[in-house]
N, C-alpha and C positions, 0 to 999 in steps of 0.2 A: 123794219121792213126785211125782207128778204132778201138774197141773193137775185132774183128774178124779177123784184118788186123793182131793186138799185140799177139793174140794167137795164129796166122800163124806161124807168126815170130819166136816165144817164143819158139817152137815145130820145129823148123826148116821145116818146113811145103812148100811143090814146088805148088804156086797158080797151075801150067801147068799141075801138074801130079794131083790134086785136078780135073783140072777141067776134063782131060781126064779122069780119072774115074766119074766123077758124069752128063757130061755132058752141067754143066754151063760153058758158055763160058769164055774167058779171060780176053775182056772185062766188062764184066758182076763179076768178080770174083774180077778187080782190080778194080770197083768202090763198091762192098761191103767190099774190106777192108783201103781202103783212101777214100770218101766221106760219113762222120759220117750222110751227112740228106738222103744216100739208107735206105731204109725197106729192110730188109733178111728176109724174104719169111718161113714159118713153112718149108716148101719141102725141100726147099735149105741149111736151117741150119740141117734138117737130112741126106742127103744127103753128107752134107758133114764129118760131125759125122761118118760115113758108108763109107767114102772114107781115112777118117785117124784113122780109128778103133778104135775111143772112145764113150764112152756114151753120145748121142745126150743131153739127161740131165747136163750132164758136159758142155757140149758147152755151153746152155739156160744159166746157173749161170754163167758161166762168163764173156758172153755178156752182161747178163744185171743181174745181182747180185747187182746192186746200183736201181734198179728198185723197190719204195715202193707206197703201197697207201696213198692217202692224208688225213692229219688228219681230222676227223670230227671237 
């Protein structure tokens, strides 16, 4: 499960409801929540945040909070 999948599960959010509100297909949401190799687009992240009524920056921090710059 991806960080997005874990986040939605932790918040008990239905992927079907997110799909309905955002227009993101159910298969695409399944890919985003289950497949680590699937890339989340900024527009998708923003729509998901709006649909679940959270700050998009919070979702971004939760999903990509481990990303760091390479040391020189």
